[in-house]
C-alpha positions in Angstrom: 0.0 0.0 0.0 3.0 2.3 0.1 2.2 3.0 3.8 5.0 3.7 6.2 4.3 2.3 9.7 6.1 2.4 13.0 5.5 0.2 16.1 4.4 2.1 19.2 3.6 1.2 22.8 1.4 3.0 25.2 4.4 4.3 27.1 5.8 5.9 24.0 2.4 7.3 23.0 2.1 8.8 26.5 5.3 10.8 26.2 4.5 11.9 22.6 1.0 13.0 23.4 1.7 14.9 26.6 4.8 16.6 25.3 2.9 17.7 22.3 0.0 19.1 24.3 2.3 21.2 26.6 4.3 22.2 23.6 1.2 23.6 21.9 0.3 25.7 24.9 3.7 27.4 24.6 3.2 27.9 20.9 -0.3 29.3 21.2 1.0 31.8 23.8 3.5 33.0 21.2 3.0 34.6 17.9 3.0 31.6 15.6 0.7 29.0 17.3 0.5 25.8 15.2 -1.4 22.6 15.9 -0.7 20.6 12.8 1.9 18.3 14.4 -0.4 17.3 17.3 -3.4 16.9 14.9 -1.4 14.5 12.8 -0.4 12.5 15.9 -4.0 12.2 17.1 -5.3 11.3 13.6 -2.6 8.6 13.4 -3.7 7.2 16.8 -7.4 7.1 15.7 -6.4 5.1 12.6 -4.3 2.7 14.7 -7.2 2.2 17.1 -9.6 1.4 14.2 -7.1 -1.1 12.8 -6.8 -2.7 16.2 -10.6 -2.9 16.6 -10.9 -4.7 13.3 -8.6 -7.5 14.6 -10.8 -10.4 15.9 -7.9 -11.9 17.9 -8.0 -9.0 20.5 -9.0 -10.1 24.0 -11.7 -8.4 26.0 -9.0 -6.8 28.2 -7.2 -5.4 25.2 -10.4 -4.1 23.7 -11.2 -2.4 27.0 -7.8 -0.7 27.0 -8.4 0.4 23.4 -11.7 1.9 24.3 -10.1 3.9 27.1 -7.3 5.0 24.8 -9.9 6.0 22.1 -11.8 8.1 24.7 -8.5 9.7 25.7 -7.6 10.6 22.1 -11.1 12.2 21.6 -10.6 14.3 24.8 -7.2 15.3 23.6 -8.7 16.5 20.3 -11.2 18.5 22.2 -8.5 20.3 24.1 -6.6 21.1 20.9 -9.9 22.3 19.4 -10.7 24.5 22.3 -7.3 26.3 21.9 -7.9 26.8 18.2 -11.5 28.0 18.8 -10.3 30.6 21.4 -7.7 31.8 18.9 -10.3 32.2 16.2 -12.7 33.9 18.6 -10.1 36.5 19.4 -9.2 36.9 15.7 -12.9 37.7 15.0 -13.2 40.2 17.9 -10.0 42.0 16.8 -10.9 42.0 13.1 -12.3 45.5 13.0 -10.3 47.0 15.9 -6.7 47.8 16.7 -6.8 45.5 19.7 -4.5 42.5 19.7 -4.9 39.8 22.4 -3.5 36.3 22.9 -4.9 33.2 24.4 -2.3 33.6 27.2 -3.9 36.9 28.2 -6.9 34.8 29.5 -5.5 33.1 32.7 -8.8 31.5 33.6 -9.0 29.8 30.2 -5.4 28.6 30.5 -6.0 27.4 34.0 -8.9 25.2 32.9 -6.9 23.9 29.9 -3.9 22.9 32.0 -6.1 20.9 34.4 -7.7 19.1 31.4 -4.2 18.3 30.1 -3.1 17.0 33.5 -6.1 14.8 33.6 -5.2 13.4 30.2 -1.7 12.7 31.4 -2.9 10.8 34.4 -5.4 8.7 32.4 -2.8 7.8 29.7 -0.2 6.8 32.3 -2.8 4.7 34.1 -3.6 2.8 30.9 0.1 2.3 30.3 1.1 1.3 33.8 -1.9 -0.9 34.7 -1.5 -3.2 31.7 1.1 -4.8 29.5 2.2 -2.6 26.7 -0.3 -2.7 23.9 1.6 -2.8 20.6 -0.1 -1.7 17.5 0.7 0.0 14.2 0.5 3.7 13.8 0.1 4.6 10.1 2.0 7.4 8.6 -0.5 10.1 7.6 1.6 11.4 4.7 -1.0 13.1 2.5 0.8 12.0 -0.6 -0.5 8.6 0.1 -4.0 9.6 -0.9 -3.2 9.6 -4.6 -0.4 7.1 -4.8 -2.8 4.1 -5.4 -5.0 5.7 -7.9 -4.6 3.4 -10.9 -7.6 4.6 -13.0 -9.6 7.7 -13.4 -13.1 7.1 -12.1 -15.8 7.5 -14.7 -19.6 7.4 -14.6 -21.3 4.1 -14.5 -22.2 4.3 -18.2 -18.5 4.7 -19.0 -17.8 1.3 -17.4 -20.1 -0.6 -19.7 -17.3 -1.5 -22.0 -15.8 -3.5 -19.1 -18.8 -5.9 -18.7 -18.1 -9.5 -19.5 -20.3 -12.5 -20.0 -23.6 -10.7 -20.2 -24.1 -10.2 -24.0 -26.8 -12.9 -24.2 -28.6 -11.6 -21.1 -28.6 -8.0 -22.5 -29.9 -9.1 -25.9 -32.7 -11.2 -24.3 -34.0 -8.2 -22.3 -33.6 -5.7 -25.2 -35.7 -8.0 -27.4 -38.3 -8.3 -24.7 -38.5 -4.5 -24.6 -38.5 -3.6 -28.3 -39.7 -6.9 -29.9 -42.7 -7.6 -27.7 -45.9 -6.8 -29.6 -48.1 -6.7 -26.5 -51.0 -4.3 -26.6 -50.7 -3.6 -22.8 -50.3 0.0 -22.0 -47.7 -0.8 -19.2 -45.8 -4.0 -18.5 -43.2 -4.9 -16.0 -39.9 -6.8 -16.7 -38.2 -8.0 -13.4 -34.5 -8.8 -13.4 -33.9 -11.1 -10.4 -30.6 -12.3 -8.9 -28.6 -12.4 -5.7 -26.4 -9.5 -4.6 -23.2 -9.0 -6.6 -24.5 -10.7 -9.8 -24.5 -7.4 -11.8 -28.2 -6.7 -12.1 -27.7 -2.9 -12.1 -24.9 -3.2 -14.6 -27.0 -5.2 -16.9 -30.0 -2.9 -16.6 -27.7 0.1 -17.4 -26.5 -1.7 -20.5 -30.0 -2.2 -21.6 -31.1 1.3 -20.7 -28.3 2.7 -22.9 -28.7 0.5 -25.9 -29.2 2.6 -29.0 -32.2 0.4 -30.1 -33.9 1.1 -26.8 -33.3 4.8 -27.1 -35.0 4.8 -30.5 -38.2 3.1 -29.3 -38.9 4.9 -26.0 -39.6 8.7 -26.1 -38.9 9.1 -22.4 -36.4 7.0 -20.4 -35.9 7.5 -16.7 -33.6 5.8 -14.2 -34.8 5.8 -10.6 -32.9 4.4 -7.7 -35.3 2.8 -5.1 -34.6 3.1 -1.4 -35.1 0.0 0.8 -38.5 1.3 1.9 -40.6 1.9 -1.2 -43.0 4.8 -0.5 -45.3 6.2 -3.2 -44.7 9.9 -2.2 -41.0 9.4 -2.2 -41.0 7.6 -5.6 -43.0 10.6 -7.1 -40.3 12.9 -5.8 -37.5 10.7 -7.2 -39.1 10.6 -10.7 -39.6 14.4 -10.5 -35.9 14.8 -9.6 -34.9 12.8 -12.6 -37.0 15.2 -14.7 -35.2 18.3 -13.2 -38.5 19.5 -11.7 -39.1 21.1 -8.3 -40.4 18.7 -5.7 -41.7 21.3 -3.2 -45.3 21.1 -4.4 -48.0 19.1 -2.6 -48.5 15.4 -3.5 -51.6 16.1 -5.5 -49.8 18.8 -7.5 -46.8 16.5 -8.1 -49.1 13.8 -9.4 -50.9 16.2 -11.7 -47.6 17.7 -13.1 -46.1 14.2 -13.5 -49.1 13.0 -15.5 -48.9 16.1 -17.7 -45.3 15.4 -18.4 -45.8 11.6 -19.2 -49.1 11.6 -21.0 -49.0 10.0 -24.4 -45.3 9.2 -24.4 -43.8 5.7 -24.7 -42.1 5.3 -21.3 -39.2 3.2 -20.1 -38.8 3.5 -16.3 -35.9 1.7 -14.6 -36.5 1.0 -10.9 -33.2 -0.1 -9.6 -32.7 -2.2 -6.5 -36.3 -2.8 -5.3 -36.3 -4.6 -1.9 -39.9 -4.6 -0.7 -43.1 -2.9 -1.7 -46.7 -3.0 -0.5 -49.2 -3.9 -3.2 -51.2 -0.7 -2.5 -48.1 1.5 -2.9 -47.2 -0.2 -6.2 -50.7 0.0 -7.6 -50.7 3.8 -6.9 -47.4 4.2 -8.9 -48.5 1.9 -11.7 -51.8 3.7 -12.1 -49.9 7.0 -12.4 -47.7 5.6 -15.1 -50.6 4.3 -17.1 -50.9 7.7 -18.8 -48.0 6.6 -21.0 -48.5 5.3 -24.5 -49.1 1.6 -25.3 -46.0 -0.5 -25.0 -44.5 1.5 -22.1 -42.3 -0.6 -19.9 -41.0 -0.7 -16.3 -37.8 -2.7 -15.7 -37.2 -3.6 -12.1 -34.0 -5.1 -10.5 -34.5 -7.0 -7.3 -33.0 -9.8 -5.2 -36.4 -11.1 -4.2 -38.4 -13.2 -6.6 -41.6 -12.8 -4.5 -41.4 -9.1 -5.1 -40.9 -9.7 -8.8 -44.0 -11.9 -8.9 -46.1 -9.3 -7.2 -45.3 -6.6 -9.7 -46.3 -8.5 -12.9 -49.0 -10.9 -14.1 -46.7 -11.8 -17.0 -44.8 -15.1 -16.9 -41.6 -13.4 -18.0 -39.0 -13.0 -15.1 -35.4 -12.7 -16.1 -33.3 -14.7 -13.6 -29.7 -13.7 -13.8 -27.2 -16.6 -13.5 -23.7 -16.7 -12.3 -20.9 -15.8 -14.7 -19.0 -18.6 -16.4 -15.4 -19.3 -15.1 -14.0 -17.6 -18.2 -16.1 -14.4 -17.8 -15.2 -14.3 -14.1 -11.5 -14.5 -15.0 -12.0 -11.8 -17.7 -13.5 -9.4 -15.1 -10.7 -10.0 -12.7 -8.0 -9.5 -15.4 -9.5 -6.3 -16.5 -9.1 -4.7 -13.1 -6.0 -6.5 -11.7 -3.4 -6.6 -14.4 -1.3 -3.6 -15.3 -0.4 -3.2 -18.9 3.1 -3.5 -20.2 4.2 -6.4 -18.0 5.0 -10.0 -18.7 3.7 -12.7 -16.4 4.9 -16.2 -15.6 2.4 -18.6 -17.3 2.4 -21.2 -14.5 1.8 -18.6 -11.7 -1.0 -17.1 -13.7 -2.7 -20.4 -14.1 -2.6 -21.0 -10.4 -3.9 -17.5 -9.7 -6.7 -18.1 -12.2 -7.8 -21.2 -10.4 -7.8 -19.5 -7.0 -9.7 -16.4 -8.4 -12.4 -18.5 -10.0 -12.8 -20.5 -6.8 -13.0 -17.4 -4.6 -15.4 -15.3 -6.7 -17.8 -18.1 -7.6 -19.2 -16.4 -10.7 -20.0 -13.1 -9.0 -18.8 -10.1 -11.0 -18.8 -7.7 -8.1 -16.4 -10.1 -6.2 -14.2 -10.5 -9.3 -13.9 -6.7 -9.8 -13.4 -5.9 -6.1 -10.7 -8.6 -5.8 -9.0 -7.4 -9.0 -8.8 -3.8 -7.8 -7.6 -4.9 -4.3 -4.7 -6.9 -5.8 -3.9 -4.3 -8.5 -1.8 -2.3 -6.1 0.2 -5.4 -5.1 3.0 -7.2 -6.8 2.0 -10.5 -8.4 4.5 -12.3 -6.1 2.2 -11.4 -3.2 -1.0 -12.5 -4.9 -0.7 -16.2 -4.2 -0.1 -15.8 -0.4 -3.0 -13.3 -0.2 -5.4 -15.6 -2.1 -4.5 -18.5 0.2 -4.9 -16.4 3.4 -7.2 -17.2 6.3 -9.7 -14.7 5.2 -11.0 -17.1 2.6 -12.9 -19.5 4.8 -15.6 -20.4 2.4 -19.3 -19.6 3.1 -22.3 -19.8 0.9 -24.1 -17.4 -1.4 -23.6 -13.8 -0.5 -20.9 -14.7 1.9 -18.5 -15.0 -1.0 -19.0 -11.3 -1.8 -18.6 -10.4 1.9 -15.3 -12.1 2.0 -14.0 -10.2 -1.0 -15.3 -7.0 0.4 -13.5 -7.7 3.7 -10.3 -8.6 1.9 -10.5 -5.4 -0.2 -11.2 -3.4 3.0 -8.1 -4.9 4.7 -6.0 -3.6 1.9 -7.1 0.1 2.3 -4.9 2.6 4.1 -6.2 3.2 7.7 -7.6 6.7 7.0 -9.5 5.4 4.0 -11.1 2.7 6.2 -12.4 5.4 8.5 -13.8 7.3 5.5 -15.5 4.3 4.0 -17.1 3.1 7.3 -18.5 6.6 7.8 -20.1 6.6 4.3 -23.1 4.6 5.5 -23.9 6.9 8.4 -27.0 8.4 6.8 -28.5 5.0 6.1 -28.8 5.6 2.4 -27.0 3.6 -0.4 -27.2 6.7 -2.6 -25.6 9.9 -1.3 -24.1 13.3 -2.3 -20.4 13.1 -3.0 -19.8 16.7 -1.9 -21.8 16.3 1.3 -19.8 13.2 2.2 -16.5 14.9 1.6 -17.5 17.8 3.7 -18.4 15.6 6.6 -15.1 13.7 6.3 -13.5 17.1 6.6 -15.6 18.0 9.6 -14.5 14.8 11.4 -10.8 15.3 10.5 -10.8 12.0 8.5 -8.8 13.5 5.5 -5.1 13.5 6.2 -3.5 16.5 4.6 -0.9 19.1 5.5 -2.4 21.9 3.5 -6.0 22.6 4.4 -6.5 24.3 1.0 -6.4 20.8 -0.6 -9.0 19.2 1.7 -11.7 19.0 -1.0 -9.2 17.8 -3.6 -7.9 15.0 -1.3 -11.5 14.1 -0.5 -12.3 13.7 -4.2 -9.2 11.5 -4.5 -10.5 9.2 -1.7 -13.9 8.9 -3.4 -12.2 8.0 -6.6 -10.0 5.4 -5.0 -13.0 3.9 -3.1 -14.9 3.8 -6.4 -12.0 2.2 -8.2 -11.9 -0.5 -5.5 -15.7 -1.1 -5.9 -16.8 0.4 -2.6 -18.6 3.1 -4.4 -20.1 3.1 -8.0 -22.3 5.0 -10.4 -20.8 8.5 -9.8 -23.1 10.9 -11.7 -24.7 14.3 -12.0 -28.2 14.1 -10.6 -29.9 17.5 -11.1 -29.8 20.9 -12.9 -27.3 22.2 -10.4 -24.9 19.4 -11.4 -24.7 17.9 -7.9 -22.8 14.7 -8.0 -24.1 11.5 -6.4 -22.7 8.0 -5.9 -24.0 4.7 -4.7 -23.0 1.7 -2.6 -23.8 -1.8 -3.6 -26.1 -3.6 -1.1 -23.4 -6.0 0.1 -20.9 -3.2 0.5 -23.4 -1.0 2.4 -24.3 -3.9 4.8 -20.6 -4.5 5.4 -20.1 -0.8 6.3 -23.0 -0.8 8.7 -22.0 -4.0 10.5 -18.2 -3.8 10.5 -16.4 -3.5 13.9 -15.3 0.1 14.5 -18.2 1.7 12.5 -19.6 3.3 15.8 -22.9 4.0 14.0 -26.4 3.4 15.2 -29.9 3.9 13.7 -32.3 4.9 16.5 -34.7 2.1 15.8 -32.5 0.4 18.3 -33.5 0.6 22.0 -30.0 0.0 23.5 -27.4 2.6 22.7 -23.8 1.3 23.1 -21.4 3.6 24.8 -19.0 3.4 21.8 -21.7 5.1 19.6 -20.4 8.3 17.9 -22.7 8.6 14.9 -26.5 8.6 15.3 -29.3 8.7 12.7 -32.9 9.4 14.0 -35.5 8.7 11.3 -38.7 6.8 10.7 -39.8 5.2 7.4 -43.5 5.7 8.5 -45.3 9.0 8.1 -44.9 10.1 11.7 -42.3 12.3 13.3 -39.7 10.1 15.0 -39.6 10.5 18.8 -36.5 11.8 20.4 -35.3 9.1 22.8 -34.3 10.7 26.2 -31.8 7.9 26.7 -29.7 9.3 23.9 -29.0 12.5 25.9 -26.5 10.6 27.9 -24.3 10.1 24.9 -22.3 13.3 25.4 -19.5 12.2 23.0 -21.6 12.0 19.9 -19.8 13.5 16.8 -22.6 13.2 14.2 -26.3 13.5 14.7 -28.8 13.1 11.8 -32.5 13.8 12.2 -34.5 13.0 9.1 -38.2 13.3 8.7 -38.2 13.0 4.9 -41.4 11.0 4.6 -43.4 13.0 7.1 -46.4 15.0 5.7 -47.3 16.8 8.9 -48.4 20.3 9.6 -47.3 19.9 13.2 -43.6 21.0 13.6 -41.4 19.6 16.3 -41.7 22.0 19.3 -38.4 21.7 21.0 -35.0 20.6 19.7 -33.0 22.4 22.5 -31.9 19.1 24.2 -29.5 18.6 21.2 -27.7 21.8 22.1 -27.4 21.1 25.8 -26.3 17.5 25.6 -24.3 16.9 22.4 -21.5 19.4 23.0 -18.9 17.4 21.1 -20.9 17.4 17.8 -18.9 18.0 14.6 -21.7 17.4 12.1 -25.4 18.2 12.6 -27.9 17.3 10.0 -31.7 18.2 9.9 -33.3 16.7 6.8 -36.9 17.8 6.2 -37.2 18.1 10.0 -39.8 20.8 10.7 -39.4 23.2 13.7 -40.0 26.9 14.0 -37.1 28.0 16.2 -33.5 27.2 16.1 -32.3 27.8 19.7 -29.7 30.5 20.6 -27.9 27.7 22.4 -26.6 26.4 19.2 -23.5 28.6 20.0 -22.6 25.9 22.6 -21.6 23.5 19.8 -18.1 25.0 19.7 -16.7 22.1 17.8 -19.4 22.0 15.0 -17.9 21.9 11.5 -20.9 20.9 9.4 -24.5 22.1 9.8 -27.2 21.3 7.3 -30.8 22.2 7.6 -32.8 21.3 4.5 -36.5 21.5 3.5 -37.8 23.1 6.7 -41.0 25.0 5.8 -41.6 26.5 9.2 -38.5 28.3 10.2 -38.4 32.1 9.5 -35.2 33.3 11.1 -31.9 32.2 12.5 -30.3 33.3 15.8 -27.4 35.7 15.6 -25.6 33.2 18.0 -25.0 30.9 15.0 -22.3 33.3 13.9 -20.3 32.3 17.0 -19.6 28.9 15.5 -16.0 29.8 14.6 -15.1 26.3 13.4 -18.0 25.9 11.0 -16.8 24.8 7.6 -20.1 24.0 5.9 -23.4 25.8 6.4 -26.2 24.4 4.2 -29.5 26.1 4.3 -31.5 24.9 1.3 -35.3 24.7 0.8 -36.1 27.1 3.7 -39.0 28.7 1.9 -40.0 31.0 4.8 -36.5 32.1 5.9 -36.7 35.9 5.8 -32.9 36.8 5.9 -29.5 35.5 6.9 -27.9 36.5 10.2 -26.4 40.0 10.2 -22.9 38.9 11.3 -22.3 36.0 8.9 -18.8 37.4 8.3 -17.7 36.1 11.7 -17.8 32.5 10.3 -14.1 32.8 9.3 -13.6 29.0 8.8 -16.6 28.7 6.4 -15.7 26.9 3.1 -19.1 25.8 1.8 -22.2 28.0 2.0 -25.6 27.0 0.5 -28.3 29.6 1.1 -32.1 30.1 0.6 -33.7 33.3 1.9 -36.4 35.8 1.0 -34.3 39.0 1.2 -33.8 41.1 -2.0 -30.2 42.0 -1.3 -27.3 40.5 0.6 -25.4 42.8 3.0 -22.0 44.1 1.8 -20.4 43.2 5.1 -21.6 39.6 4.9 -20.8 36.9 2.3 -18.2 39.0 0.7 -16.1 38.9 3.9 -16.0 35.1 3.9 -12.6 34.9 2.2 -12.2 31.2 2.9 -15.2 30.2 0.9 -14.6 27.6 -1.8 -18.2 26.7 -2.7 -21.2 29.0 -2.8 -24.8 28.2 -3.8 -27.4 30.9 -3.9 -31.1 30.2 -4.2 -33.0 33.4 -3.3 -36.4 34.0 -4.9 -36.4 37.8 -4.4 -32.7 38.6 -4.8 -32.2 41.5 -7.2 -28.4 41.9 -7.3 -25.1 40.6 -5.9 -23.2 42.8 -3.5 -20.0 44.5 -4.6 -18.0 42.6 -2.0 -18.4 39.5 -4.1 -15.2 40.4 -5.7 -13.4 39.6 -2.4 -14.2 35.9 -2.8 -10.9 35.2 -4.4 -10.7 31.6 -3.1 -14.0 30.6 -4.6 -13.8 27.5 -6.7 -17.5 26.6 -7.2 -20.3 29.1 -7.7 -24.0 28.1 -8.2 -26.7 30.7 -8.7 -30.2 29.2 -9.3 -33.8 29.9 -8.7 -33.3 33.7 -8.6 -36.0 35.1 -11.0 -35.4 38.7 -10.0 -31.6 38.7 -10.2 -29.9 41.0 -12.6 -26.1 41.0 -13.2 -23.9 43.9 -13.6 -20.8 43.8 -15.9 -18.6 43.6 -12.8 -20.7 41.1 -10.9 -18.3 38.2 -11.1 -14.9 39.9 -11.3 -11.8 39.0 -9.4 -12.9 35.3 -9.0 -9.5 34.2 -10.1 -9.7 30.7 -8.8 -13.2 29.9 -10.0 -13.4 26.4 -11.7 -17.1 25.7 -11.9 -19.9 28.2 -12.7 -23.6 27.1 -12.8 -26.4 29.5 -13.5 -29.9 28.1 -13.6 -33.4 29.5 -13.6 -32.3 33.2 -13.8 -34.6 34.5 -16.5 -33.2 38.1 -16.3 -29.7 36.9 -17.3 -29.2 38.8 -20.6 -25.5 38.1 -21.0 -22.7 36.5 -19.0 -21.0 39.3 -17.0 -17.7 40.5 -18.4 -16.1 40.3 -15.0 -16.0 36.5 -15.4 -13.0 37.0 -17.7 -10.8 37.1 -14.6 -11.4 33.4 -14.4 -10.2 32.8 -18.0 -7.3 30.6 -16.9 -9.1 28.5 -14.3 -12.7 27.9 -15.3 -13.3 24.3 -16.3 -17.0 23.8 -16.1 -19.8 26.2 -17.3 -23.5 25.4 -17.1 -26.3 27.7 -18.1 -29.9 26.4 -17.9 -33.5 27.8 -17.9 -32.3 31.3 -18.7 -34.9 32.6 -21.2 -33.3 36.1 -21.4 -29.9 34.8 -22.6 -29.5 35.6 -26.3 -25.8 35.0 -26.9 -22.6 33.7 -25.4 -19.8 36.2 -25.3 -17.1 36.2 -27.9 -14.4 36.5 -25.2 -15.3 32.9 -24.2 -12.7 31.7 -26.7 -10.0 32.9 -24.2 -11.0 30.3 -21.6 -8.1 27.9 -22.2 -9.0 25.5 -19.3 -12.6 25.0 -20.2 -13.4 21.3 -20.2 -17.2 21.1 -20.3 -20.0 23.4 -21.4 -23.7 22.6 -20.7 -26.6 24.7 -22.2 -30.1 23.7 -21.4 -33.6 25.3 -21.9 -32.3 28.7 -23.2 -34.9 29.2 -26.0 -33.5 32.6 -27.2 -29.9 31.5 -27.7 -29.7 30.8 -31.4 -26.0 30.6 -32.2 -22.6 29.9 -30.7 -19.6 32.4 -30.6 -17.3 32.5 -33.6 -14.3 31.6 -31.6 -15.7 28.3 -30.1 -13.2 26.3 -32.3 -10.4 27.9 -30.3 -11.5 26.2 -27.1 -9.0 23.3 -27.7 -9.4 21.9 -24.2 -13.2 21.6 -24.5 -14.0 17.9 -24.1 -17.8 17.9 -23.7 -20.6 20.1 -25.0 -24.3 19.5 -24.0 -27.1 21.4 -25.7 -30.4 20.2 -24.3 -33.8 21.5 -25.3 -32.3 24.4 -27.1 -34.0 26.6 -29.6 -34.8 24.9 -32.9 -32.5 27.3 -34.7 -29.5 26.5 -32.4 -30.2 22.8 -32.8 -30.3 23.1 -36.6 -27.0 25.1 -36.7 -25.2 22.5 -34.6 -26.2 19.5 -36.7 -23.2 17.4 -37.6 -21.8 18.2 -41.1 -24.6 20.5 -42.2 -25.1 23.2 -39.5 -23.4 26.6 -39.8 -22.0 26.2 -36.2 -20.8 22.6 -36.7 -17.2 23.7 -37.7 -17.0 25.7 -34.4 -17.6 22.5 -32.4 -16.4 19.6 -34.6 -13.2 19.3 -32.5 -15.2 18.5 -29.3 -14.9 14.8 -28.3 -18.4 14.4 -26.9 -21.3 16.4 -28.2 -24.9 15.8 -26.9 -27.8 17.4 -28.7 -31.3 16.7 -27.5 
């Protein structure tokens, strides 16, 4: 793995940790306080503890010592964090004054800190002296390791279709069932049934993307199905796939959906259906009956009983195991590096072992291939003959491969992967996940400016090793989502060291650090009072996504009096009217998301005292009147997503957040951007959408010299792209303009954007031609023009359109 390791004992750790803590006090009292060295030590200890927890040979006594050590590391991190927070508080207070203070000028604060550190010293010495030395491996947190093992660029799921083996006959059989069946039924269902890891989703994606299928069906939609099939939720998911707003009532959604689908020949792919009540299914089926005769629904599922319930037709496609040859082909595709010669006899022995271990399961073959691709072939035989391969039956083969692949990951990547299942969903936002990794200090880097980039590298590596898949854009704001296979997801939820609990469980283990409170029924989940004892929680998720209730939750204040160690706090469609002022007590909070709350009208000014906050996500807050006045105090903020009803943003507000890297604005009444926008020189990603009253000035986007992604959607008053954007000519890589009816032309100066990689134009009916210099965009790799004006579509036709010579050099062009 290229991972440097050193062997440490508790005695050595004791001296390292305590000397570091006292050293940092001296540093923080001086001019150049720096906590990086101690942070790296604590992160290394956390990784070592996780690795030790995953070892089944540990005795109960050893596990008890590990638990105590883990608690100690957590308390040490809180001490470090308190020093840093105090320094940030003073920096904010002094920002607009001439006053300069230091942490050392507050003797009471230092007195409390010194006592906490003395307590840590005593506890650590007790662990070391009252037991034998506990040896374990402390991994080197060298940030260069994040990218060392990246052997392939991760592509979308569609891009991987060329690497599918042994499924040609299966694909052809289902395609013919879709396009060759002369049934007069208005809507029929084709189930694809098979055990986990067989490649049902991959096969369905191949069918979905077949050119013959595209020609037959006027509308094709892919919908991922959560474990609990709910009619209301499925309506929202289909709407999301159509780039439509999901904030309307259920009846309005049904009416709008029928309007969109009526008379069209439909192909709906429902991927990964686990269970469904007949009533819920009948409601969805009746809604889809508005499509034309010959419409189809393809369902992938592991349960044949579910398949039989969905259709009265005799046809059920039962997916079989791969042949030995196809299994070996899948493994070879991902394991072997090009340009090397292999010993024939060794390869034959490896082939025999691989076929035996994977048992015809493509997921197992791919995961095993990726896990071994970073090793030398000389190591393969010993690894394939290791003790981890105690054969089970059925899905246990996949679990063994997943565990084997997991064991090959660097320690910090194991922590990131296990955390990925914390929300209880197999499909999740890539950016949200990376931001939560950051909040929990799971990404080991020496330069904080690279945190997001390193996080992307970890996602790509986990995808390359089959832990994630299907990375894709999911909406008009080009948010990126990715999935976890069922078997991978279950492994992440049940593996030792995951420290996660879903509060359908009555007993809450002391080790719990990540909690999800949700209910799949249409009732508000009750807050369990026993949870309030868990004062070391680091993540709390409260989700009421399926609740249609006009009764908001009255009091959420217990969260802010009990969970003082929280680093991530997530309210998803959780309705309450007041966010308590006591939120300021969450001094360690890095990630705060509050989405789809239709009751809250204001935020307390005390939220601006969360000096460590890196992500503030306030989306879908339809009644929020305005943002807090002193938002500029959030000096650590890197990601800001806002919804409000105000018509202007204060000059001394967002523009002062100079650490911002990502900004998303969705303000219905916003009329202009503040002049201070030009101070956001570190901004990398800017998204402005759902702002029907917004007008741009020529200078609106100037000085954004690090901007890489610009997305403008549903801004009808956009007449032209502001000239100030030219300051990003050397950095902008992605440009998306959609639902902008006022846009009549793209600027001629666009030809100067030498880093531009992808351009997307959608639903801009008055844009009728492309700039003359488009052919000079030599780095442009993708161009999407979707639902454009008839004139623009005609001009861009291959070989015949007047604008074709301007874009003929682009590798991928999508017109539709």
